[in-house]
Legacy VTK file of the C-alpha trace (Angstrom):
# vtk DataFile Version 3.0
C-alpha trace
ASCII
DATASET POLYDATA
POINTS 337 float
-172.330 -11.679 4.317
-172.334 -8.842 6.858
-168.602 -8.384 6.145
-168.579 -4.778 7.348
-169.841 -5.581 10.841
-167.861 -3.775 13.558
-167.984 -4.249 17.315
-167.191 -0.938 19.007
-167.384 -2.330 22.572
-169.579 0.547 23.717
-171.587 -0.461 26.773
-175.287 0.217 26.271
-176.797 2.652 28.775
-180.249 1.326 29.705
-181.260 4.727 31.105
-181.625 6.140 27.585
-184.579 3.888 26.873
-185.985 4.436 30.372
-186.450 8.095 29.410
-188.196 7.391 26.090
-191.909 7.834 25.410
-194.259 7.615 22.429
-192.868 10.864 20.986
-189.259 9.623 20.957
-187.576 8.823 17.666
-183.780 8.883 17.904
-182.306 8.242 21.317
-178.976 7.688 22.987
-176.548 6.779 20.248
-175.653 8.173 16.823
-173.276 6.991 14.100
-171.714 9.178 11.413
-169.992 8.128 8.204
-167.280 10.674 7.400
-164.926 10.836 4.418
-161.235 11.704 4.514
-162.047 15.430 4.307
-164.268 15.294 7.378
-167.505 15.633 5.415
-170.448 13.759 6.913
-171.763 11.402 4.235
-174.593 9.911 6.255
-175.789 9.584 9.819
-177.793 7.027 11.728
-179.239 6.712 15.204
-180.720 4.172 17.547
-184.374 4.635 16.761
-187.804 3.893 18.164
-191.019 3.414 16.190
-193.682 3.902 18.890
-196.602 4.506 16.509
-195.438 3.120 13.194
-198.741 1.419 12.350
-200.719 4.607 12.871
-198.038 6.555 11.024
-198.646 4.260 8.020
-202.388 4.031 8.592
-203.414 5.571 5.284
-201.340 2.914 3.513
-201.816 -0.200 5.689
-205.456 0.331 6.690
-206.711 -1.887 3.859
-204.274 -4.692 4.621
-205.163 -7.925 6.378
-202.762 -8.955 9.132
-201.580 -11.793 6.912
-200.452 -9.254 4.321
-198.248 -7.249 6.683
-194.680 -7.749 7.815
-195.077 -7.687 11.609
-192.006 -7.532 13.870
-192.223 -9.638 17.009
-190.330 -11.140 19.902
-190.000 -14.764 20.954
-190.894 -15.455 24.604
-191.589 -11.753 24.951
-191.923 -11.783 28.759
-188.573 -13.509 29.314
-186.639 -10.474 30.545
-185.240 -9.113 33.786
-185.847 -5.523 34.831
-182.303 -5.240 36.138
-179.105 -6.809 34.897
-177.783 -6.810 38.467
-178.502 -10.498 38.885
-176.123 -13.405 39.228
-175.896 -15.018 35.818
-176.170 -18.775 36.018
-177.194 -21.648 33.808
-180.886 -20.859 34.411
-180.755 -17.163 33.541
-178.487 -17.845 30.559
-181.123 -20.057 28.980
-184.372 -18.543 30.247
-183.983 -14.884 29.219
-184.701 -14.069 25.575
-185.225 -10.288 25.694
-183.411 -7.277 27.096
-186.390 -4.996 27.610
-189.792 -5.081 29.253
-192.956 -5.246 27.172
-193.540 -1.494 27.014
-190.015 -0.894 25.757
-190.406 -3.622 23.163
-193.589 -1.924 21.969
-191.842 1.459 21.884
-189.211 -0.075 19.625
-191.953 -1.209 17.240
-192.729 -4.792 18.249
-196.344 -5.694 17.418
-196.345 -9.456 18.043
-196.089 -10.555 21.674
-195.433 -14.265 22.261
-196.518 -15.438 25.744
-196.190 -18.690 27.703
-198.361 -18.968 30.816
-197.830 -21.007 33.976
-200.514 -21.699 36.592
-199.554 -22.037 40.265
-202.602 -22.993 42.286
-201.240 -22.147 45.747
-199.461 -18.974 44.620
-200.732 -15.415 44.757
-200.970 -14.436 41.960
-201.731 -17.745 40.265
-200.939 -16.869 36.640
-197.370 -16.091 35.610
-195.481 -15.426 32.400
-193.048 -18.307 32.020
-190.230 -19.515 29.844
-190.695 -23.245 30.095
-190.735 -24.087 33.789
-189.013 -20.812 34.723
-191.460 -18.413 36.379
-190.599 -14.820 35.458
-193.334 -12.184 35.972
-196.918 -12.059 37.226
-199.037 -12.257 34.087
-201.086 -9.245 35.156
-197.971 -7.039 35.000
-197.367 -8.109 31.402
-200.986 -7.598 30.359
-201.168 -4.162 31.983
-198.173 -2.997 29.939
-199.922 -4.126 26.762
-203.292 -2.644 27.729
-201.805 0.707 28.727
-199.786 0.949 25.523
-202.808 0.185 23.361
-204.878 2.811 25.161
-202.085 5.363 24.783
-201.280 4.775 21.116
-204.136 2.867 19.435
-201.506 0.611 17.858
-202.671 -2.856 16.803
-200.911 -5.519 18.894
-201.128 -9.290 18.535
-200.892 -11.076 21.900
-200.371 -14.780 21.231
-200.745 -17.153 24.196
-198.860 -20.100 22.739
-197.887 -22.531 25.494
-199.043 -23.641 28.948
-195.944 -25.255 30.459
-196.935 -25.486 34.139
-200.143 -26.310 36.003
-202.693 -26.858 33.223
-202.818 -30.636 33.018
-205.214 -32.371 30.649
-208.434 -30.845 31.931
-209.949 -27.542 30.827
-210.746 -25.858 34.148
-207.489 -23.897 34.281
-207.960 -22.761 30.677
-211.406 -21.472 31.684
-209.825 -19.523 34.549
-207.085 -18.108 32.343
-209.440 -16.980 29.589
-211.662 -15.293 32.164
-208.576 -13.595 33.630
-207.374 -12.451 30.203
-210.826 -11.133 29.330
-211.159 -9.204 32.579
-207.689 -7.680 32.298
-207.722 -6.745 28.605
-211.435 -6.177 28.070
-211.060 -2.444 27.412
-208.744 -3.029 24.447
-209.621 -6.464 23.035
-210.406 -6.537 19.325
-213.610 -8.367 18.410
-212.811 -11.891 17.109
-215.815 -11.657 14.777
-213.650 -9.423 12.577
-211.572 -12.581 11.916
-208.216 -12.732 10.197
-210.047 -11.941 6.942
-210.805 -8.471 8.278
-208.695 -5.453 7.444
-206.795 -3.223 9.843
-209.264 -0.407 9.219
-212.035 -2.582 10.693
-210.056 -3.058 13.895
-209.269 0.640 14.183
-212.908 1.542 13.500
-213.982 -0.232 16.701
-211.237 1.428 18.740
-210.052 -1.789 20.410
-206.722 -2.882 19.044
-205.347 -5.854 21.014
-205.831 -9.144 19.172
-205.861 -11.861 21.840
-204.858 -15.232 20.363
-204.994 -18.545 22.197
-203.302 -21.698 20.959
-205.808 -24.318 22.102
-208.738 -25.828 20.217
-210.873 -25.927 23.373
-210.592 -22.153 23.681
-211.567 -21.655 20.055
-214.663 -23.833 20.492
-215.715 -22.463 23.877
-214.783 -18.767 23.674
-215.112 -17.662 20.030
-216.280 -14.244 21.217
-213.111 -13.720 23.279
-210.080 -15.219 21.529
-208.696 -15.344 18.006
-207.012 -18.361 16.448
-203.307 -18.265 17.209
-200.612 -17.536 14.680
-198.994 -20.583 13.120
-195.455 -20.592 14.470
-192.789 -22.067 12.198
-189.955 -23.585 14.236
-186.640 -24.845 12.922
-185.309 -26.041 16.312
-181.797 -25.583 14.952
-178.470 -24.804 16.599
-176.394 -23.126 13.885
-176.538 -20.138 11.566
-176.394 -22.336 8.467
-179.288 -24.505 9.660
-181.375 -21.447 10.539
-180.831 -19.918 7.114
-181.694 -23.184 5.390
-184.891 -23.556 7.421
-186.150 -20.000 6.931
-185.453 -19.933 3.206
-187.065 -23.356 2.787
-190.347 -22.417 4.464
-190.633 -19.261 2.375
-190.139 -21.322 -0.771
-192.440 -24.134 0.324
-195.402 -22.176 1.624
-195.134 -19.096 -0.576
-197.051 -17.391 2.214
-200.290 -16.949 0.319
-202.597 -19.844 1.081
-204.150 -18.844 4.411
-205.386 -15.742 6.175
-204.129 -17.085 9.504
-200.873 -15.263 10.323
-197.647 -17.226 10.074
-194.762 -16.494 12.441
-191.166 -17.236 11.495
-189.393 -18.075 14.757
-186.087 -16.652 13.611
-183.794 -17.746 16.436
-181.573 -20.614 17.467
-182.857 -23.267 19.880
-180.364 -24.973 22.212
-180.594 -28.720 22.676
-180.971 -30.056 26.263
-177.436 -31.424 26.500
-176.049 -28.158 25.175
-177.838 -26.333 27.990
-176.558 -28.729 30.653
-172.974 -28.342 29.455
-173.404 -24.635 28.595
-172.040 -25.370 25.135
-173.533 -22.193 23.674
-172.785 -19.682 26.422
-176.457 -18.754 26.734
-179.288 -17.487 24.550
-177.819 -13.988 24.361
-174.649 -15.268 22.697
-176.678 -17.498 20.404
-178.813 -14.534 19.339
-175.774 -12.327 18.818
-174.303 -14.914 16.470
-177.301 -14.798 14.100
-179.249 -11.557 14.542
-177.245 -9.435 12.097
-177.748 -12.121 9.440
-181.467 -12.460 10.207
-181.781 -8.714 9.637
-180.019 -8.999 6.278
-182.183 -11.926 5.106
-185.408 -10.084 5.900
-184.221 -6.842 4.361
-183.410 -8.768 1.205
-184.680 -12.174 0.003
-187.235 -12.955 2.722
-188.713 -9.472 3.078
-191.301 -9.684 0.285
-192.963 -12.797 1.756
-192.462 -12.260 5.504
-195.507 -12.073 7.763
-194.624 -12.235 11.477
-190.933 -12.487 12.362
-190.143 -13.186 16.025
-186.578 -12.901 17.291
-184.559 -13.099 20.488
-182.971 -9.910 21.885
-184.618 -7.721 19.281
-182.402 -4.709 19.948
-179.618 -6.708 18.301
-181.546 -6.627 15.014
-183.001 -4.099 12.611
-186.036 -6.258 11.955
-188.430 -3.380 12.685
-186.763 -1.211 10.044
-187.036 -4.133 7.628
-190.750 -4.531 8.399
-191.518 -0.861 7.830
-189.452 -0.821 4.636
-191.328 -3.764 3.104
-194.764 -2.697 4.354
-194.364 0.564 2.475
-193.696 -1.403 -0.710
-196.621 -3.816 -0.406
-200.092 -3.514 -1.892
-203.172 -4.979 -0.123
-205.230 -7.702 -1.783
-208.017 -6.408 -3.992
-206.015 -3.388 -5.066
LINES 1 338
337 0 1 2 3 4 5 6 7 8 9 10 11 12 13 14 15 16 17 18 19 20 21 22 23 24 25 26 27 28 29 30 31 32 33 34 35 36 37 38 39 40 41 42 43 44 45 46 47 48 49 50 51 52 53 54 55 56 57 58 59 60 61 62 63 64 65 66 67 68 69 70 71 72 73 74 75 76 77 78 79 80 81 82 83 84 85 86 87 88 89 90 91 92 93 94 95 96 97 98 99 100 101 102 103 104 105 106 107 108 109 110 111 112 113 114 115 116 117 118 119 120 121 122 123 124 125 126 127 128 129 130 131 132 133 134 135 136 137 138 139 140 141 142 143 144 145 146 147 148 149 150 151 152 153 154 155 156 157 158 159 160 161 162 163 164 165 166 167 168 169 170 171 172 173 174 175 176 177 178 179 180 181 182 183 184 185 186 187 188 189 190 191 192 193 194 195 196 197 198 199 200 201 202 203 204 205 206 207 208 209 210 211 212 213 214 215 216 217 218 219 220 221 222 223 224 225 226 227 228 229 230 231 232 233 234 235 236 237 238 239 240 241 242 243 244 245 246 247 248 249 250 251 252 253 254 255 256 257 258 259 260 261 262 263 264 265 266 267 268 269 270 271 272 273 274 275 276 277 278 279 280 281 282 283 284 285 286 287 288 289 290 291 292 293 294 295 296 297 298 299 300 301 302 303 304 305 306 307 308 309 310 311 312 313 314 315 316 317 318 319 320 321 322 323 324 325 326 327 328 329 330 331 332 333 334 335 336
């Protein structure tokens, strides 16, 4: 499996992606396959898909979100703007992405997984977290999403999945957060009355394309006009490639991905155990991702592609999951056709 993988030890230049915009396709790096006579047999490039949903609009417009293959990132806001930081045990196990939200969206990510912390005496109070690690003011993350949606009209799922700090057992902080989310994203928030049964064309018709999901029953009961039901995340909580493969293949066999209109997210990454973090057994999340991402790409290009819905990964630039999603979406047919 992945026997022809080669590491060329070329250091990635982050400035290439800094210069990209929604018109960029190939950028930075190219690869050529050449025979013994010097004839170019094929060529490839590092590629962005800034508007892939709109590019496929005539085909995917009649799909429900549950019928699409949607590329996503796990703990999407767990990045650092600069790599000029001192790597330590905290940064090794708190960062899951290389790029900021806008750059993830430029690459083609359409599922954003957020964890929110509340700090009552802080200004600002709401932050994007990874567990107890506070990373970015939440407003900065939301503005990147809002601005991208306004610029491109791409449909983006924003899934607020966990509340690791400051929420307690009462609902007052959830009320504050939902009000904050509504105020910040109001210009682009898709109407929850469309529901997951609605088709992409219905979302585009109303010209608001950010689907705000919230993983809490209180929110669903109290704010049905603001938030959508969250995606159902499928976690393996595994530490090896073999275990991850077994888990992902098992859930695709078991659920057959056809019994609900609520999106289902495969969390296609390794999860370190607490003692492994303390002892740094794994060398950090980046090394863990690098050990599996090429295989995850292969699985979703092949056996898992036909039934995939949302696939969220760590360090997405180490995968070709977006290419896999576009490939399979072009092959699919919406229900009722």
